[in-house]
C-alpha positions, 0 to 999 in steps of 0.5 A: 437576911440577904435578899435572893436574886435569880440571875437568868443569863446565858453569858456567862462572864456577863453573870460573873460579874453580876454576881460579883458585884450583887455580892459584895451589895450584900444579895444572894445570887442564884444563876441559871443560864437557860430559861428552863433552869430559870422557870425550874428554879423559880417554882421550886424556890422564893427570890425577892427578884429576878433579873433577866435576859431577854436572849435566851438559848432556850426560851425566848425572855419575854415568854419566861416573863410572862410564865413567872408572872402568871404564877407570882409577883416578883419583882423582874428586872429585863436585860437585852442587848437588843435595842428596839423599843418595842422590846421594852414595851412588850417586856413591861407589857408581859409584866417586867418591872423595869428595863435594862439595855445592855452594856450598863454599868453594874451601878446602874443595874444596882440602883434599878433593882433597889428601886424595883425592890423598894416599890415591892417593899412598898407595895406589899406593905397592904393587903394585895389586890390579886389572887394568885391560883397557879395560872390564874389571876384575879386582879380586883382593883383592876377587875380583870381575870387573867391566864398566863397574864392574858386577859379573858373576858367576864361581865361585871357580874360573872367577875363578882361571882368568880371573885365571891368563890375564889375568896372563899376558895373550897367551901361548897356555896349554894346558888342562894349564897352566890345570890346573895354574895353578889346582890350589890352587882347589877342583876342580869338574870333571874332564877337559875341565871347562876348556872349560865353564868358559871358555864361562862366563867369556865369557857373563860378561865378553864382548859376545857369547859365541859372537864371543869377542875376549878369551878366545881359542881357539887351536886345538889349543894351548889359550886366549889372554887377549888384551891389547885390543881393537879 
């Protein structure tokens, strides 16, 4: 089956050229002329990779990249007419997999696209080390929690608690069960310390820590990590 590429590019002539060239190479290309349209398509449909222009008429390509990366690990090839090296650095830091300045040769675009797809397939061969819950990412290897791509500060013990809950999303865990799940971590406190750590986790990942929607208290039973949010 042909791999599906989402092209987010406001220049109609360039978009047609890329569409024609990639279609001849066996890809299926879906074109969005604005960042808003591209984000809508990325949320609604599955794509094997994104080709993203940095300079869009409505939303900066860096913002589009950040929002896409907050949801999943779809490979992103960023295009730009700006030659500033800082743009390249920012794009890669936002989660882009590669960067191609305009003007470019279609053959180089194709080669770079195939390269990021190969890397994605190789990475996907093993179990994912990043858990995705909407805007929330929990990176097990890096031991890092991110909201919309921005790292949030947690201690090692708090990270272990959050990961234990997230890996058992939808299950109510008692305080004793949670303590047992992270007993290999350095003990930072005793007794009802779990409650203190949960409050700090909420402060890091919830929009409103006083009205949590991700880490929910089940009165008399413990806590549950919500799989999805409204």
